[in-house]
C-alpha positions, 0 to 999 in steps of 0.5 A: 788037451791044451785047447780045453785048458785054454778054453777053461782059462778064457771062460774063467777070465770072462766070469771074473770080468762079469763078477767084477762089475759089482762088489758087495759090502756088508755094514753091521751097525748098532741099528742092524745090518745092510748090504751095499752093491758098489759099481767099480766099472762106473765109478772106479776111483770112488769104489777103490777108495771106499774099499781101501777103507773097508779092506783096511778095517778103517770103518770098524768103530766109525759111526753114522753121526748125522741125519738130514731130514726135510724137517731139519735140513739147512740147505736148498733144495731140501734132502734126506740122507744119513752121513757116516765115516771116520771123521778127522781120523781119515786125514792121515790115511789116504789122500782125497780122490778125484771127483766122479760126477753123476754126469760121468758115472750115470749113477743118480742119487735115488733111494738107497744110493751111497755117495761121497761127502765133500766140501770142494771138488776133489776133497772127498776122502772117507765120509759118505752118505746114503740117500733116503728117497730120491734126491736129484738135487745132489746130482751134477748140474743141480744147485745144492752145491754152488759149483753144480758138480753134485756128489760122487755116487758109487753104489746103492743099498740092496738089502736092509734099507729099513736099517738105513731109515731107522738111522735116519730117524734117530734123535738129533741134537740141536747144537753144532759147531757149524750152522749148516749141520745145526739140528742134524748131529745124532745124539747117540751115533749108530756105531759101525762094528763091521764093514766087509766084502761079502 
């Protein structure tokens, strides 16, 4: 009886470990819903940080506020992404996180991959972006950032990529406080009404 109980516990623990290899998050936006698959075993720090915002309800009411296309991109190499988050309100929530580069995680910036926005290495907090098409210029060693550390990818869209593409096509304003984002700020941002684990 004891042996059977121990076997049951071990099987349960093994299943939990397997189940813990991915985490699914649903984002409901004003343009529709999509599902993210996150990889905590590959990018533990980044996934934990993102889930802190999700589990705390901090992305509810946040927006996708920036759309970068090959036509309006002001950087090099050109990329296509949508950027979202809670902006300056994040400053008082959680501290910035350690940078987990694509060299470290093996998660490259391919179509549908979600990654952390940042300025300097170690400055990422609440803002993130999703790739439209493959964007190798955002990986470690590439020149999109002068430091060549790339961005910290930590998951991908597994359902609802059509919604992501629809957000990418939303009209953008030409004005911006920063020349780098000129022509990329969405005129009517896509609002995130819910972000929750599935």
